[in-house]
N, C-alpha and C positions, 0 to 999 in steps of 0.2 A: 622153031624149036619148041617142043611140047614139054610141059611140066611133068615131072615124075609123080606117079600116084602116091598119095599120102600113105604112110605106114604107121601102125599103132604098136605101142609097147605094153606088154602085160607080163608081170612076173619076171622082168629082166630080159624077156625075149621080144623080138620085133616081128610083127605079123603084117601081111599084106591085107588090103581091103577085102579080098575074097575070103581069106582065112578068118578075118574078123567077123565077116557075115556068117560064115559057117559056125563059128563059136556062138553067135547070137541066135542061131536058128532054133534051138530048143525053147529059149525064152520067147521068141516071136511066135512060135507055134502055140505055146501055152497061152500067151496073150490073146491070140486070135480066137482060140477055141473057148477060153474061159471068159473072155470079156467082149471082144469085138463082135463075134458071131451072135451071142445072145442079145447084145445091144442092138445090132443091126436088125435082128428078127423082131425085137420089140418096137423099134422105130418104124419098121415096115408095117407092122400090125396097126400102128397108130395112123397110118396114111391109107391103107388098103383094107377096108372092112365092108364087103369084099372088094369093092371098086374104090378108085382114088377119091379121097375126101379130106377136106381140111376142117371138118366139123369139130373134131376133138381139140384142135389147136384154137379155133375160134372160141370154144367154151372156156379154155384157160383164160383168155383175155376178156371174155364177156362177163364172167362171174368174179366180182371183186374178192371173194374169199380166197380164191387160189392165187391171185396176185399178191394179196397180203401175206400169204404163207411164203411165197417166193421172196418177197421183199424182206420178210422177217429172217428167212434163212440166210440171205446175203448179209443183212445187218449183223446178225449174231456171229456169223463167220468172221466178219471184219473186226468186230469187237474182240473176239477170242484171239485173233491174230495180233491185234494191237496190244492186248494185255500180256499175251505170251512173249511178245518182243520186249515190252517194258520190264517184265520180270526176268526174262531169260538173258538179256544182254548183261546186266550186272553180274549175274551168276556165272555166265560164260567168261567174262573178264576176270572174275576172281579165280576161276579154274585155270585160266591161261597163265596167271601169275603164281600159281601154287604148285608145289612139287611134293613128292613123297607121300606119306600116309594121308595127309590132308586132302591131296588130290584124289587118291583112291576112294576116300570116304565121300567126297563130293560126286565122283563118277557113279558110285553105287547109289547115292541119293537120287541122282538124275535118272539112272537106268532102272531103278526099282519099279517105278510105275509101268514101264514097258514090260516088265516080267510078271505083272499082275493083270488078271483079267479085267477088261473094261467094266464088266458087270459087277465084279467085286468092288472096284473103286467107286462105282456109282452108288452101290448100296451103302458104302462107307459115308458118302456125302448125304445120303438119306438119313442116316443115324445122326450125323453132325448137325443137320439143318432142321430137324423136326422141332415141334414146339417145346418138347421137353428134352431137347438135345443139348450137346455140349456148347454150341454157339449161343443159344438163348440163355442157358444157365450162366455163361460167362458175362453176357451183356446185362442180365438182371443182377448178377452178383456185384458187378462194378457200378451199378446204379445208372447205367447209360439209358436203360429203358425201364418203364414201370411194369410192363407185362410182356410175356413172350410174344415175339413177332412172327408173322407169317412169312417164313423164308422160303419154304418149298412152294412149288407151283408158281414161281416168279421167273422172269427173264434173267434177273441178276444171278439166281441160283444156277440156271442153265449155263450162263456164261462162265461163272466161277468153276463149276465142275468140268466143263469142257476145256477150259484153260489149264486146269491141273492135269488132265489127261494128255493134252497136246503140247505141253511145255517142253518136253525133251526134244521134240522135233525142231524147235528153235535153238535150244541150248547146244546141241551136238554140232550142227554145222557152224554155229558162231564160235564155239570153242576151238574147232579145227582151224578156222580162219584166223582168229586172234592169236592162237598159238604159233601160227606161221609168220606173223609179223615180226621182223627182227627188232630187238630192243635198241639197236643203234639208231633207228629212225627217230624214236622219241627222245633219245639222248642228244642227238644232233639238234633237234628242234629246241630243246631246253638250252643248249649252249648258245643258240642264236637269240635267246631272250624270250621264248614262248613260255607262257604259264601252263598250268595243267589243263585248263579248259581249252586253250588254243591248241595244245598238242592233241587233245581228243578230237576237236572239231576239224583240224586240218590234216591230221596224220592218221589217227586210229580209226575214226569213223569212215573216211573214204576207203581205207584199205579193208575194212570189215564189211563193206557193202555186198561182196559175194555171199558171205554167210548170212547176212540179213535177208537178202533176196531169196536165197534158197530156202531158208527156214520159213519165211513168211508165205511163200508160195505153197510149200508143203502143208503148213497148218491150215491155210485158207481152203485148199482143195479137200483136205481131210474133213474139215469142219462142215463143209457143204453136205457131205453124205453121212453125217453122224445120225445114229438112230437110237441106240440104247439110252444114252444119257439124257437127251431131251424128252424121250418117252417116259422115263421114270422120274426125273427131277422136275420137269415142266408139267403143265396141264394143257387143256385144250387151247388156251390163249397163247401158249408157247409152242404150238405145233410147228415142226419144221418139215422140210420137203420130203425127207426119207420116211417120216411117219405118215405123211399124206399118201405117198406112193404105196407104202405097205397097206394102208387102209383100202386103197382102190384095188389092190391085187388080191388080198386075202379075205377081206370082208365083203367087198362089192363085186369082186371078180371082173372088174372093168379093166382088162389089160390094155386095150387101145388107148383109153384116156390116161392110164399110168405112163404109157409110152410117150404120149403127147407132153405130159408134164416133164418127163426126163429130157425130151427133145428141146423144149423151151429153155430148161436150165442149162443144157449143154451149149446152146447158142448164147445165152447170157454170159456164161463163164468164158466162152471163146471170145466174146466181145471185150470182156474185162481184161483178159490176158493180152489181147491185141493192143488195147490202150496202154496197159502196163508195160508191154514190150516197147511201144513207141516212146513212152515217156522216159524210161530208165534203161533201155537197151537190155532186156532180160537175158538175151542169149549171151551177151558179153559177161555178165555177172555169174550166170549159172556155169558157163564154161570155165571161169576162173576158180569157182569153188569146187 
């Protein structure tokens, strides 16, 4: 006896796998033409110039400057993900408990950065963090520092600005997950004698893991490819991978080496995702969210 093929529901209607694949065909074509095909051509050029060679990949590992850029990119992306989670979880929890006008105001506050150009938001941080900017004026006015600090062209400024840009990508999936948790679960735990921290640790946190996982994966992957914010807020010491690739392509016209850098990053990200998947079962959490 064979199992019946799975069917999918969309808009209240049930579709067979063949019909579902047909619906996804336009997206798959755009993905192939706009992403997979150019990426494949770039990776091919990194390996065949004109005959097969691993010279460009050896150069990535032989020269420490490129390894430092890759390590810095992963480190900054991880820090941005952690900060976005620490700031986004309380905000999402507040939104899940709020109704009416207050909820609408919070949603607008979260979505507003998504409606604003990344370039505009980055220039706003330039104004805030410059030597005669608002942040330095506030610090000197409160007597916390004697003289204006060098806030721009630092890794902290890059992490702060990127966290502000990517925060909504953590808040929104977390809000949807926390909103779906029935209040009866927490109420039952309190009736059994659990305090607020125990309810959070044993009820809310485990049930919110799908939102945490989805948000963190999204932020981490987006942060890896960030270009505008690190290029404007940071300096040469804060160069990230996207800036390095842009430099190789537009200034040095070294497309094969740029492809090698991208290939190494893809392998590194793939390795991290495999480890992440084995540790916390990524497919289970993403499927639930």
